[in-house]
VEXKEZA-263197 format. One record per residue: residue number from 1; residue in three letters; x, y, z of N, C-alpha, C in turn. Coordinates in steps of 0.1 Angstrom, whole numbers, always signed. Layout:
REM residues N
NODE     n   res     n_x     n_y     n_z    ca_x    ca_y    ca_z     c_x     c_y     c_z
NODE   NUM   ala       X       Y       Z       X       Y       Z       X       Y       Z
...
***
This chain:
REM residues 236
NODE     n   res     n_x     n_y     n_z    ca_x    ca_y    ca_z     c_x     c_y     c_z
NODE     1   met   -1450    +459    +587   -1444    +470    +580   -1428    +457    +578
NODE     2   ala   -1424    +460    +563   -1409    +450    +563   -1400    +458    +567
NODE     3   asp   -1399    +474    +574   -1385    +478    +573   -1390    +477    +596
NODE     4   phe   -1401    +473    +597   -1399    +469    +612   -1401    +458    +614
NODE     5   pro   -1392    +446    +618   -1396    +437    +622   -1398    +430    +635
NODE     6   asp   -1391    +438    +644   -1394    +432    +658   -1403    +447    +665
NODE     7   ile   -1416    +444    +662   -1426    +455    +665   -1425    +452    +682
NODE     8   pro   -1430    +463    +691   -1434    +458    +705   -1449    +459    +701
NODE     9   arg   -1452    +447    +715   -1466    +444    +710   -1478    +453    +722
NODE    10   his   -1468    +461    +729   -1470    +470    +740   -1466    +486    +739
NODE    11   ile   -1473    +497    +733   -1461    +507    +739   -1470    +515    +746
NODE    12   ala   -1460    +523    +756   -1467    +530    +768   -1461    +543    +765
NODE    13   val   -1469    +554    +769   -1467    +565    +766   -1468    +577    +777
NODE    14   ile   -1460    +581    +786   -1461    +593    +794   -1465    +608    +781
NODE    15   met   -1473    +614    +784   -1474    +628    +774   -1475    +639    +785
NODE    16   asp   -1460    +642    +785   -1456    +653    +789   -1453    +666    +784
NODE    17   gly   -1449    +679    +785   -1447    +689    +784   -1460    +699    +775
NODE    18   asn   -1470    +694    +775   -1483    +704    +770   -1482    +715    +773
NODE    19   gly   -1480    +720    +790   -1479    +730    +794   -1468    +737    +788
NODE    20   arg   -1455    +734    +791   -1444    +742    +787   -1446    +748    +772
NODE    21   trp   -1454    +736    +764   -1452    +740    +747   -1458    +752    +749
NODE    22   ala   -1473    +754    +763   -1480    +765    +757   -1474    +779    +762
NODE    23   lys   -1469    +775    +770   -1462    +788    +778   -1451    +795    +769
NODE    24   glu   -1444    +786    +763   -1430    +791    +754   -1439    +799    +741
NODE    25   arg   -1449    +797    +739   -1460    +799    +730   -1465    +812    +733
NODE    26   gly   -1467    +814    +748   -1469    +826    +757   -1491    +820    +753
NODE    27   leu   -1490    +809    +758   -1508    +805    +752   -1512    +803    +767
NODE    28   pro   -1521    +801    +772   -1525    +794    +779   -1530    +781    +784
NODE    29   arg   -1522    +772    +790   -1520    +757    +794   -1530    +751    +783
NODE    30   arg   -1546    +756    +783   -1553    +740    +782   -1548    +744    +768
NODE    31   glu   -1545    +756    +758   -1539    +751    +742   -1532    +742    +743
NODE    32   gly   -1520    +738    +753   -1509    +731    +750   -1519    +713    +748
NODE    33   his   -1526    +714    +760   -1535    +697    +760   -1545    +703    +748
NODE    34   arg   -1551    +711    +741   -1559    +707    +732   -1544    +703    +718
NODE    35   ala   -1534    +710    +718   -1526    +707    +703   -1518    +693    +706
NODE    36   gly   -1517    +686    +720   -1515    +674    +720   -1525    +661    +717
NODE    37   ala   -1536    +665    +714   -1546    +662    +703   -1544    +654    +694
NODE    38   glu   -1537    +665    +684   -1534    +661    +674   -1522    +647    +677
NODE    39   ser   -1511    +646    +683   -1502    +637    +688   -1510    +629    +691
NODE    40   val   -1519    +623    +696   -1521    +607    +703   -1534    +609    +681
NODE    41   arg   -1537    +618    +680   -1540    +608    +668   -1529    +602    +657
NODE    42   glu   -1514    +609    +655   -1508    +604    +648   -1505    +594    +653
NODE    43   val   -1504    +595    +667   -1500    +578    +675   -1503    +568    +672
NODE    44   thr   -1514    +572    +671   -1527    +558    +672   -1527    +556    +659
NODE    45   asp   -1526    +566    +642   -1527    +558    +633   -1511    +547    +633
NODE    46   ala   -1503    +561    +635   -1489    +551    +638   -1490    +533    +640
NODE    47   cys   -1498    +530    +656   -1494    +523    +657   -1507    +511    +652
NODE    48   ile   -1512    +510    +648   -1522    +503    +640   -1514    +500    +624
NODE    49   asp   -1508    +511    +620   -1502    +509    +604   -1490    +496    +606
NODE    50   leu   -1479    +501    +626   -1471    +489    +626   -1476    +478    +631
NODE    51   gly   -1486    +476    +633   -1493    +465    +639   -1489    +459    +656
NODE    52   val   -1488    +473    +662   -1491    +472    +672   -1503    +468    +684
NODE    53   asp   -1505    +458    +693   -1516    +456    +698   -1528    +463    +708
NODE    54   tyr   -1514    +468    +719   -1518    +478    +729   -1508    +492    +728
NODE    55   leu   -1517    +502    +728   -1512    +516    +730   -1516    +523    +745
NODE    56   thr   -1508    +522    +754   -1516    +530    +769   -1512    +544    +768
NODE    57   leu   -1523    +553    +771   -1516    +566    +770   -1521    +569    +788
NODE    58   tyr   -1505    +580    +791   -1511    +585    +806   -1516    +599    +804
NODE    59   ala   -1527    +598    +801   -1538    +610    +801   -1538    +622    +809
NODE    60   phe   -1541    +617    +826   -1545    +622    +835   -1545    +614    +849
NODE    61   ser   -1530    +625    +858   -1524    +611    +867   -1534    +618    +877
NODE    62   ser   -1537    +609    +888   -1539    +610    +901   -1537    +623    +909
NODE    63   glu   -1523    +627    +907   -1521    +636    +913   -1524    +651    +905
NODE    64   asn   -1530    +649    +894   -1530    +663    +882   -1543    +665    +889
NODE    65   trp   -1552    +659    +900   -1570    +668    +908   -1559    +678    +915
NODE    66   asn   -1545    +680    +921   -1541    +693    +922   -1541    +703    +918
NODE    67   arg   -1539    +703    +902   -1538    +717    +896   -1548    +724    +901
NODE    68   pro   -1549    +734    +896   -1560    +746    +895   -1574    +742    +892
NODE    69   gln   -1585    +745    +895   -1596    +738    +889   -1599    +744    +877
NODE    70   ala   -1595    +751    +876   -1598    +758    +862   -1595    +747    +852
NODE    71   glu   -1576    +748    +851   -1572    +738    +846   -1574    +724    +847
NODE    72   val   -1583    +719    +859   -1585    +704    +858   -1601    +704    +845
NODE    73   arg   -1605    +714    +851   -1620    +715    +844   -1622    +719    +831
NODE    74   ala   -1610    +725    +822   -1603    +723    +813   -1601    +715    +803
NODE    75   leu   -1592    +705    +811   -1587    +690    +807   -1602    +683    +807
NODE    76   met   -1607    +680    +815   -1625    +669    +818   -1631    +678    +805
NODE    77   glu   -1632    +688    +801   -1638    +695    +790   -1634    +689    +778
NODE    78   leu   -1618    +691    +779   -1612    +684    +763   -1614    +667    +760
NODE    79   leu   -1613    +662    +772   -1613    +651    +775   -1628    +644    +770
NODE    80   asp   -1640    +654    +770   -1653    +651    +766   -1653    +652    +755
NODE    81   arg   -1645    +662    +748   -1647    +665    +732   -1641    +653    +721
NODE    82   phe   -1624    +650    +729   -1618    +639    +720   -1626    +628    +725
NODE    83   leu   -1633    +628    +735   -1639    +611    +734   -1654    +610    +722
NODE    84   leu   -1659    +624    +722   -1672    +630    +717   -1665    +627    +696
NODE    85   glu   -1653    +632    +697   -1648    +632    +684   -1642    +621    +677
NODE    86   lys   -1635    +613    +689   -1630    +598    +683   -1642    +586    +680
NODE    87   ala   -1646    +590    +691   -1661    +576    +688   -1662    +571    +675
NODE    88   thr   -1666    +578    +663   -1665    +577    +652   -1649    +567    +640
NODE    89   asp   -1639    +576    +646   -1626    +573    +643   -1628    +558    +651
NODE    90   leu   -1626    +554    +658   -1626    +542    +672   -1631    +534    +663
NODE    91   lys   -1648    +534    +657   -1655    +525    +652   -1647    +521    +637
NODE    92   lys   -1644    +531    +631   -1641    +531    +616   -1628    +524    +618
NODE    93   gln   -1619    +526    +625   -1607    +524    +629   -1605    +506    +631
NODE    94   asn   -1615    +505    +639   -1614    +491    +650   -1606    +490    +660
NODE    95   ile   -1609    +503    +667   -1599    +503    +679   -1610    +499    +693
NODE    96   arg   -1600    +492    +701   -1608    +488    +710   -1605    +500    +724
NODE    97   leu   -1615    +506    +733   -1609    +513    +741   -1612    +508    +757
NODE    98   lys   -1601    +512    +760   -1601    +506    +775   -1593    +517    +785
NODE    99   thr   -1599    +515    +798   -1590    +528    +808   -1589    +520    +821
NODE   100   ile   -1578    +525    +826   -1574    +521    +842   -1575    +533    +849
NODE   101   gly   -1574    +536    +862   -1574    +548    +867   -1587    +548    +877
NODE   102   gln   -1587    +557    +886   -1600    +560    +896   -1609    +568    +889
NODE   103   ile   -1612    +558    +878   -1623    +562    +872   -1640    +569    +877
NODE   104   glu   -1637    +564    +891   -1650    +571    +894   -1648    +586    +898
NODE   105   arg   -1636    +592    +902   -1634    +602    +903   -1636    +613    +896
NODE   106   leu   -1638    +610    +883   -1638    +619    +870   -1657    +621    +870
NODE   107   pro   -1664    +629    +862   -1675    +640    +862   -1682    +630    +859
NODE   108   ala   -1696    +629    +857   -1706    +615    +854   -1706    +619    +838
NODE   109   lys   -1704    +628    +833   -1708    +630    +818   -1693    +621    +813
NODE   110   thr   -1684    +625    +817   -1671    +617    +811   -1670    +606    +812
NODE   111   arg   -1673    +599    +825   -1676    +585    +830   -1686    +578    +819
NODE   112   asn   -1700    +583    +818   -1709    +579    +805   -1703    +578    +795
NODE   113   leu   -1691    +588    +790   -1686    +586    +776   -1681    +576    +773
NODE   114   leu   -1670    +573    +786   -1662    +566    +786   -1665    +550    +786
NODE   115   glu   -1679    +549    +791   -1685    +537    +791   -1697    +536    +782
NODE   116   arg   -1701    +544    +773   -1705    +540    +761   -1695    +538    +752
NODE   117   leu   -1688    +545    +752   -1676    +537    +739   -1669    +526    +743
NODE   118   ile   -1663    +519    +756   -1663    +509    +762   -1669    +500    +755
NODE   119   glu   -1685    +503    +759   -1689    +487    +751   -1695    +491    +738
NODE   120   gln   -1693    +501    +731   -1694    +502    +719   -1680    +497    +710
NODE   121   thr   -1670    +491    +717   -1656    +494    +707   -1653    +481    +710
NODE   122   lys   -1662    +474    +726   -1653    +455    +734   -1650    +446    +722
NODE   123   asp   -1660    +446    +709   -1650    +437    +701   -1643    +443    +689
NODE   124   his   -1638    +449    +688   -1627    +459    +676   -1618    +447    +683
NODE   125   thr   -1606    +447    +670   -1595    +441    +672   -1585    +449    +663
NODE   126   ala   -1579    +460    +658   -1569    +462    +653   -1563    +467    +666
NODE   127   leu   -1564    +473    +674   -1552    +480    +683   -1567    +485    +694
NODE   128   thr   -1554    +481    +708   -1568    +483    +718   -1556    +496    +731
NODE   129   leu   -1568    +507    +728   -1564    +523    +735   -1564    +525    +750
NODE   130   val   -1554    +521    +756   -1559    +522    +770   -1556    +538    +777
NODE   131   leu   -1565    +541    +785   -1563    +559    +786   -1563    +557    +801
NODE   132   ala   -1550    +561    +806   -1547    +556    +823   -1554    +576    +824
NODE   133   leu   -1566    +570    +833   -1571    +587    +838   -1576    +587    +851
NODE   134   ser   -1572    +594    +860   -1570    +595    +872   -1559    +583    +880
NODE   135   tyr   -1553    +582    +873   -1541    +570    +877   -1530    +574    +878
NODE   136   gly   -1529    +564    +892   -1518    +564    +895   -1505    +548    +902
NODE   137   ala   -1502    +546    +898   -1492    +530    +899   -1493    +531    +917
NODE   138   arg   -1489    +538    +925   -1488    +533    +934   -1499    +529    +944
NODE   139   glu   -1512    +539    +939   -1527    +538    +943   -1532    +520    +936
NODE   140   glu   -1528    +518    +923   -1532    +512    +918   -1522    +494    +926
NODE   141   ile   -1516    +496    +930   -1505    +487    +937   -1512    +481    +952
NODE   142   val   -1513    +494    +955   -1522    +493    +976   -1534    +483    +973
NODE   143   ala   -1543    +486    +958   -1556    +488    +963   -1553    +469    +959
NODE   144   ala   -1544    +462    +948   -1540    +449    +948   -1534    +446    +961
NODE   145   ala   -1529    +451    +968   -1525    +438    +978   -1536    +444    +987
NODE   146   arg   -1546    +453    +990   -1560    +450    +998   -1563    +440    +995
NODE   147   trp   -1565    +440    +980   -1576    +427    +976   -1568    +412    +978
NODE   148   leu   -1556    +413    +978   -1550    +400    +981   -1556    +397    +991
NODE   149   ala   -1551    +408   +1005   -1550    +410   +1014   -1566    +404   +1024
NODE   150   ala   -1573    +409   +1020   -1591    +406   +1019   -1594    +391   +1010
NODE   151   asp   -1589    +384   +1004   -1588    +371    +998   -1582    +362   +1009
NODE   152   ala   -1571    +368   +1015   -1566    +358   +1022   -1573    +354   +1037
NODE   153   ala   -1578    +371   +1041   -1586    +369   +1054   -1599    +362   +1054
NODE   154   ala   -1606    +362   +1043   -1616    +351   +1039   -1615    +334   +1037
NODE   155   gly   -1602    +333   +1038   -1594    +318   +1032   -1600    +319   +1016
NODE   156   thr   -1597    +323   +1007   -1601    +319    +997   -1588    +317    +985
NODE   157   ile   -1578    +327    +997   -1563    +321    +987   -1554    +320   +1002
NODE   158   lys   -1543    +316   +1003   -1534    +311   +1012   -1523    +321   +1010
NODE   159   pro   -1516    +329   +1018   -1503    +337   +1016   -1494    +334   +1009
NODE   160   glu   -1488    +321   +1013   -1482    +313   +1002   -1484    +311    +988
NODE   161   gln   -1498    +313    +982   -1504    +309    +970   -1498    +324    +968
NODE   162   ile   -1493    +335    +970   -1496    +348    +964   -1482    +351    +957
NODE   163   asp   -1480    +353    +947   -1469    +354    +940   -1473    +365    +927
NODE   164   cys   -1463    +364    +922   -1463    +378    +910   -1475    +373    +900
NODE   165   thr   -1481    +363    +898   -1489    +362    +891   -1500    +367    +894
NODE   166   ser   -1506    +360    +911   -1518    +364    +916   -1519    +380    +914
NODE   167   phe   -1507    +383    +920   -1506    +402    +921   -1511    +408    +907
NODE   168   ala   -1503    +399    +895   -1509    +409    +880   -1522    +410    +879
NODE   169   gln   -1526    +396    +886   -1542    +396    +884   -1552    +402    +893
NODE   170   arg   -1547    +412    +901   -1554    +416    +912   -1550    +433    +903
NODE   171   leu   -1546    +441    +896   -1538    +452    +891   -1550    +455    +881
NODE   172   gln   -1552    +466    +876   -1561    +472    +865   -1558    +466    +850
NODE   173   thr   -1546    +466    +849   -1539    +462    +835   -1545    +446    +835
NODE   174   ala   -1547    +436    +842   -1550    +426    +845   -1553    +417    +830
NODE   175   gly   -1547    +413    +820   -1556    +408    +812   -1541    +415    +793
NODE   176   ile   -1540    +426    +799   -1533    +435    +792   -1517    +427    +794
NODE   177   pro   -1507    +426    +783   -1495    +425    +785   -1483    +438    +787
NODE   178   asp   -1476    +437    +799   -1467    +445    +799   -1462    +453    +787
NODE   179   pro   -1460    +467    +790   -1452    +473    +784   -1439    +469    +779
NODE   180   asp   -1439    +465    +762   -1425    +465    +758   -1413    +480    +759
NODE   181   leu   -1421    +484    +755   -1413    +502    +749   -1424    +513    +759
NODE   182   leu   -1416    +521    +768   -1423    +528    +772   -1415    +543    +765
NODE   183   val   -1421    +550    +761   -1419    +566    +758   -1423    +580    +768
NODE   184   arg   -1414    +588    +768   -1415    +598    +777   -1412    +606    +765
NODE   185   thr   -1419    +621    +763   -1416    +634    +764   -1413    +642    +766
NODE   186   ser   -1408    +652    +764   -1402    +665    +771   -1390    +659    +778
NODE   187   gly   -1383    +652    +776   -1367    +649    +782   -1367    +647    +798
NODE   188   glu   -1379    +651    +802   -1378    +646    +818   -1371    +627    +817
NODE   189   met   -1367    +627    +825   -1361    +614    +831   -1364    +605    +844
NODE   190   arg   -1380    +605    +842   -1386    +599    +857   -1396    +591    +847
NODE   191   val   -1403    +583    +857   -1416    +576    +850   -1429    +580    +859
NODE   192   ser   -1430    +592    +867   -1440    +598    +874   -1451    +590    +879
NODE   193   asn   -1448    +577    +883   -1458    +569    +889   -1466    +561    +883
NODE   194   phe   -1465    +558    +869   -1469    +554    +860   -1466    +537    +856
NODE   195   leu   -1475    +525    +858   -1472    +514    +853   -1460    +508    +861
NODE   196   leu   -1460    +512    +874   -1449    +504    +886   -1442    +494    +879
NODE   197   trp   -1455    +485    +882   -1449    +474    +884   -1449    +469    +870
NODE   198   gln   -1458    +474    +860   -1459    +467    +845   -1444    +469    +837
NODE   199   ile   -1436    +479    +842   -1425    +488    +830   -1415    +481    +839
NODE   200   ser   -1413    +472    +845   -1402    +463    +853   -1392    +463    +842
NODE   201   tyr   -1398    +459    +836   -1387    +452    +819   -1390    +458    +807
NODE   202   ser   -1397    +469    +806   -1396    +480    +796   -1386    +483    +792
NODE   203   glu   -1386    +487    +778   -1374    +497    +772   -1377    +511    +772
NODE   204   ile   -1368    +521    +779   -1371    +536    +782   -1368    +543    +768
NODE   205   val   -1373    +553    +759   -1369    +560    +754   -1376    +573    +758
NODE   206   ile   -1365    +580    +761   -1369    +594    +764   -1365    +602    +753
NODE   207   val   -1375    +613    +751   -1377    +620    +737   -1376    +633    +741
NODE   208   arg   -1370    +642    +738   -1365    +657    +745   -1379    +667    +742
NODE   209   lys   -1383    +662    +726   -1400    +669    +720   -1405    +670    +734
NODE   210   tyr   -1415    +682    +733   -1432    +684    +741   -1438    +675    +732
NODE   211   trp   -1448    +672    +740   -1460    +662    +737   -1468    +667    +721
NODE   212   pro   -1472    +680    +724   -1477    +683    +710   -1468    +688    +699
NODE   213   asp   -1454    +685    +698   -1447    +682    +689   -1438    +665    +686
NODE   214   phe   -1450    +659    +690   -1447    +643    +686   -1450    +639    +681
NODE   215   arg   -1446    +634    +669   -1460    +627    +652   -1451    +618    +649
NODE   216   arg   -1459    +610    +643   -1454    +595    +639   -1439    +594    +637
NODE   217   gln   -1430    +603    +632   -1418    +598    +626   -1409    +594    +642
NODE   218   asp   -1416    +603    +649   -1413    +605    +664   -1408    +591    +670
NODE   219   leu   -1425    +584    +666   -1427    +572    +674   -1419    +561    +667
NODE   220   leu   -1419    +561    +651   -1413    +553    +642   -1393    +551    +649
NODE   221   asp   -1388    +565    +654   -1375    +565    +659   -1374    +559    +668
NODE   222   ala   -1387    +558    +677   -1387    +554    +692   -1383    +537    +693
NODE   223   val   -1392    +533    +682   -1396    +519    +678   -1382    +515    +672
NODE   224   ala   -1378    +523    +664   -1364    +519    +661   -1354    +518    +670
NODE   225   glu   -1354    +525    +680   -1343    +524    +693   -1348    +513    +698
NODE   226   tyr   -1358    +511    +698   -1367    +498    +708   -1359    +485    +701
NODE   227   gln   -1359    +482    +687   -1354    +472    +680   -1335    +470    +681
NODE   228   arg   -1329    +482    +686   -1314    +478    +685   -1314    +475    +696
NODE   229   arg   -1322    +477    +707   -1314    +469    +719   -1320    +451    +721
NODE   230   his   -1310    +449    +732   -1310    +433    +735   -1317    +433    +749
NODE   231   arg   -1325    +425    +748   -1340    +428    +757   -1334    +411    +764
NODE   232   arg   -1326    +414    +777   -1320    +400    +785   -1329    +396    +795
NODE   233   phe   -1339    +401    +801   -1346    +401    +812   -1335    +397    +823
NODE   234   gly   -1322    +398    +827   -1320    +398    +839   -1310    +381    +832
NODE   235   ala   -1309    +381    +822   -1301    +371    +817   -1286    +372    +809
NODE   236   leu   -1278    +369    +809   -1271    +371    +797   -1272    +376    +786
***
């Protein structure tokens, strides 16, 4: 797209504010999550138009399991519906689906839907959509450390050989470039246990809108803000 010459290769989004959006309208929290699905569609479409290679969405954190059971159940049902309805779009738009997180904690029906779509879209090339589900960055980092410790104990790697590259290869995002741009909605100024290793040099854009109100133009504005910044990576 001519107006956007410097496009981030990977955009990550903390989709925040669904519950507050619903509360301000006197609606159940699940309606906020349902409304947020339209924002996912608009952002996904915009990323394809811009030429973004990877879009990672923080859809359900490991801490979200602590929410009331009724809300968790409603979220899983909405996720199932999203996957069923999105299946055709993923194929039509040439989108590859991937997941990160403790997927084994999801209901069997949800896991089966995810596994089927991941397999069906594995060769798609327009955009890789990564859903962070039951995901927590601290848990991911601990798991990678345990993996390296086991390898060291088994003698397949020496402790002095462990570096940033070998550590990153043990993360669930291995093979995926680190996010260039991190967008958080709702105005909150924190990263909420999301991609803590991977966002070390990401540009962060905070948007005050709740996620259900986030639209294509908001993403374009975030990309434009990204383009105005000079990424020094610790250099002058």
